[in-house]
N, C-alpha and C positions, 0 to 999 in steps of 0.2 A: 738198392733195387728200385726201379721205376716201372710202373705199369701203365699201359696205354690201351684204350679200347679202339679196335680197328673195325669200323663198320664197312661192310662190303656191298651193302644194298639189301633190298627186300625181294621176296618172291612169294608165289602163292602155291598152296597145296590143298588138297581136298580135306575139308574139316572132319569128315567121317574117318578118313585114313589116319588123321593126326590124333584122334581121340578114341579109336577102336570101338569097344562095346558101350562106351558112355553115350547116351542119347543126345541128339542135337539140342533138345530143349534145355539141357544143362550146359553144354560147352559153349553154346552161342551167346550166353550171358557175358562171357569174358572175351570171346573170340568170334565176333559176328562174321557170318559168311556172306559172300556176294550172291548174285543171282545164279551162279554156277556152283554154289556150295563150296567155293574156295575161300580160304582164310589167308591173311597176310602174315608172313613170318620174316624175321630178320636173319641175316647171316653175319653174326657178330663174333669177331675174333679177338684175340688178346695178345699183345706184345709185351714181353718181359725183357727189360734191360737190366742185366745183372753182371756187373764188372765189364769184361770185354765181350760178353755174349749178348746177342739180340735174338731172343727166342720167340718165334711167332707160332701161336697155337691156332691151327686151321687157317684156311685162306679163301673160303667162299667158293662160289661156283665157277668163276673165271668167265672168259668171253670168247672162247675159241670154237664152241659148238655152232652148228648151223641154225638158221632161222627157225626151221621146223622144231628143233629141240627146244629152243628157248620159248617158242609159242605155247608150250605146255605149262610154263612156269611163270609167265607174266612178270619178268624182272622189272622193278621200278625203284624210284628214289634217286637221290643225287649222289649217293656215296659209291665209292669203288675202292678196291684194295689199294691201288696206287695212290689215289687221292688221300685216303686216310693215313697211309704211311707218310706221305709228304706233310700232312697236317701235324703228325706226331714228331716230325723232324728227321725222318728216316727215308732211305732209298732202298730199292730192292737189293742193291749191292751190300747193304749194311747187315742184312739178316745172316746170322751165323748158324741158326738152327731152326728147321721147319718141323714142328711137332704136329703129327697128324693123329687126331683122336681115332679116326677110322677113315676108310677110303671111299665112302659114298661121295658122289659127285659134288654135292653142295658143301662139302667140308674140305675137299682137296683140289677142286677144279682150277683154282687160281694159282696152283703151284707149278703148272706147266702152261706155256704159251705156244701159239703156232707162229713160227717165223716164216712169213710169206716169201721173203727174199731168198731164204735158204730152202724153202719148201720142206720144212721139217719141224717137229716139236722140240722145244727147248725148255729146260727147267727155268722157272722165273727167277729163282734165287741162286745165282751161279756160285756163290761163295758159301752156301749153306749145306749142312747135312740134313737129310730128310729122315725123320725118325718114325718107324713103324715097329711091328714085331713079327716074328717069323710066322706065328699061327695066323694072324690076321692077313698078312701078305699072301699066304697060300690060299686062304679063304677068298680073298679078293681077286686073285689071278686065276683061280679055278672056281668061278662062282656057281652057286646053286641057282636053280631056275627062278626062285622067289626074289633073289637080290640082283640077278644078272644085269638088269637095266640100270642099277645104281652104281655098278662098278664099270667105269669106262676105261678101256685099256689105254687111251691116249692121255688120261690123267695119271696113270699109274706106271706103265712100263718105261717111259722115258727117264724116270727117276733112277731106276736100276741101270738102264742101258748107258746112262751118262755118268755113272759112278757116284751118285749122291745118296744112295740108300744105306741107311744104318738101322740095325735092329736093337730094340730093347727087350729084354726078357724078364719075366716075373721073378726068376731066380737070381737076377743080378741087381746090384745097386743102381739107383737112378744115376744117369750121367750128368745130372744137373744139381747144383749145390742146394738150391732152395725149392726144389720141386720133386715131390714123390708122385707115384703113379698108382691109380686104382684101376684094376682090370675088371671089365664087365662083359658078360656073354649073352645077355638077353636080347639086346637090340641087334647085335652082330657079333661074330666071334672076336673076342679079345679087344673090344673097344677100350681105349686108354683115356682115363680122366686125370688131368693134371691137378694135383693137390699142392697149392702154393703157400709157402710160409712167407708172409709179408709182415714185417715188424712183429707185433704181438697178435696177428690175425692169421687165420687159415682160410684161404679162398679156394673153392673147388670149381673148376670149369666143368660143368655137368653135362655138356655136349648133348647126346641123344638119350642119355638115361632119363633126364628130366628136361625136355627141350624148352619149356617155358614155365613161368610161375603157375599157370593154370594146370600144369601136369604134376604138381606136388602131391595131391591126394593119390593114394595107392592105386585105385582102379583106373586112373587116367593113364592108359598105356597105348602107345601108338600101334595102329594096325600094321605098320611096317616091321615091327619087331619079329625076329625069327623064332624067339623063344619067349613068348609073353609071360608065361608063369615064372620063368627065371627072372625076368624083369621085375615082376611083383616081389620076389624074394630079395633081389638086389636093392630095389628101392626101399623096401621095408628096413633092411639092415643099414643101408647108407643113411637114410633119414634119421634113424635113431641115433647113429653115431654123430651125424651133423648137428642134431638138436642138443645132444648131451655136451658137445664140445664147442658149441656156438660157431659153427662154420658159417661162412658167407658163401652162398650159391651164386655163381655167375652164369647167366643164361645165354646160350648161343642163338636161340631162335625166337625168344619172346620179342614181339614187335615194339613193346613199350618198356618193359621192366628189364633193367640190366642185372640187378642184384637183389637178393633178399636174405634175411635170416629167418629163423623158424620159431614156432611156439607150439606148445602142447595144448590141445583142446579136447572136449568131450568126444569129438569125432576123429581124434588122432592128430598127427603132426600136420600143421598148416603153415602157410606163409604168415610171417609176423610183419616186419617192416620191409618196404621196398625202397630202393634207392639207387642212385647212379654210382658207379665205381669211384668217380672223382670225389664223392662225399666222404670216402673213408681214407683217401690217400694223404 
C-alpha cells in the first residue's frame, strides 16, 4: 500500500463559524483571522494505492461554480486536484474509487466537472465508483434549510445519473481491504471517516469531525454542525479510542498540520506531535 497527500488548494471561512462558541481571543492564537474575520483552511485529500485500486478520499471544491460563488471563499494557493494527482504519478483515469466522506461542496466539488463543449456536467473520474451511503445521500439530495447551501446538486446528481454511485452501509463489511469506516452524525448525517490500516499504524482521515489540529479540544466544535452536542459525544469517544490505540489523525482542513498523534494532559486529550504524512511512510 502507498499513500499520497493530494492538496487541492486553500480557501477561507469565517473564524467564528469554524470555532462555534469558542471566543476569538482563544482560537485566533492558532488560526489568525484577516480583516474580514476569515481564516485560511486547506482542502487536503488522500490517495490510497492498494493493489490494483487507487482510492481517492474527497476531492476538494472543484472549479465549475461561477465567479460569484468563489468570491465568497477566496480560493488561493498553487495546488489543484489535477496538479497534485500528476505530482503523485496519477491521472484522473487511474482513480478506481472515489470515497466521499460527505457531500458538502468543499469535499466533493472536484468529483464533477462542467464540459463546456458538451454543455453538461461529467464525472471527473470516469473509471471510478463514487462511494457514499444511503442515509447521507438522502440527506444531501433532500437538504434541510441549514445545510442547503452546502449541498450543490451539480456536485451530486451527475454521479448517480451517470451510473457511478455506490452505497456503503454500516451493516455491511467495508468494500476495501485495508480501510474500515467510522460513521458520525454530528456534523452531518452519516459522515464517513476512513480508518486506514497502514503497516503497523492506524491512520484516521478525520474530515469534519476534527477539521484541524486546533479543533482537538472537545469544546472546539464548528458552528456548521447540525447536531453539536452529538459532535461533542462523538469527539469524546473517538479521541479516547484514538489516544488509547495510538491512532494518527490526518487533517483535511488544517492549513499547516497534516497529521498528529495524541497525549493525555490535565485538561484532557490534546495534540502531541505534529508531522507530515511522509514522515511515517
